[in-house]
C-alpha positions as CSV (number, residue, x, y, z in Angstrom):
1,X,130.8,51.2,128.3
2,X,133.8,51.0,126.2
3,X,137.0,51.4,127.8
4,X,137.8,55.3,126.7
5,X,140.0,59.0,127.7
6,X,138.0,61.8,127.1
7,X,140.5,64.9,126.0
8,X,138.5,68.7,126.3
9,X,139.6,70.6,123.3
10,X,139.5,74.4,122.6
11,X,141.1,76.6,121.1
12,X,144.6,78.5,122.1
13,X,144.4,81.8,122.5
14,X,147.5,82.0,120.2
15,X,146.0,79.5,117.4
16,X,145.8,75.8,117.1
17,X,144.1,73.3,120.5
18,X,144.8,72.6,123.9
19,X,144.0,69.1,125.0
20,X,143.4,68.3,128.0
21,X,142.1,64.5,129.8
22,X,139.2,64.8,132.2
23,X,140.5,62.4,135.3
24,X,143.9,61.7,133.5
25,X,147.2,64.3,134.4
26,X,147.6,64.7,130.4
27,X,147.5,67.9,128.5
28,X,148.5,68.5,124.6
29,X,148.9,71.2,122.2
30,X,148.2,71.2,118.3
31,X,149.2,73.8,115.5
32,X,146.3,72.3,114.1
33,X,142.8,70.0,113.7
34,X,144.7,68.0,111.0
35,X,147.3,67.0,113.8
36,X,145.4,66.7,116.9
37,X,144.6,63.0,117.0
38,X,147.8,62.1,116.1
39,X,149.1,64.1,119.5
40,X,146.4,63.0,121.3
41,X,146.9,59.3,120.7
42,X,151.1,59.9,121.2
43,X,149.9,61.4,124.7
44,X,147.5,58.5,125.4
45,X,150.4,56.4,124.8
46,X,153.5,57.9,126.6
47,X,151.1,58.1,129.5
48,X,149.6,54.2,129.8
49,X,151.2,50.7,129.4
50,X,149.7,48.2,127.6
51,X,147.9,46.2,130.1
52,X,145.5,49.7,130.8
53,X,146.1,52.0,127.7
54,X,142.3,52.4,126.5
55,X,141.3,51.6,123.2
56,X,138.8,54.8,122.8
57,X,139.9,58.5,122.3
58,X,137.0,60.7,122.7
59,X,137.6,64.4,121.7
60,X,134.9,67.3,123.3
61,X,135.2,69.9,122.3
62,X,134.7,73.9,123.8
63,X,134.4,76.6,122.8
64,X,133.0,79.9,124.9
65,X,130.5,82.5,122.9
66,X,130.3,86.0,124.6
67,X,127.5,88.1,123.9
68,X,126.6,91.6,124.8
69,X,123.5,91.8,127.0
């Protein structure tokens, strides 16, 4: 398995996206999908040093849908 970090991505109620790393204390936000990857890269670079930085970022998008019964 590759050295990767997984982010759970949800749409914010106020617009944009919220991202939380699985197993790490990294949380960040993005105003739109176009800047999301860049924001995640910056967050990972700030959290890890060069010796243990993941080589891959996986974005897991979660979308809740509610339906009436």
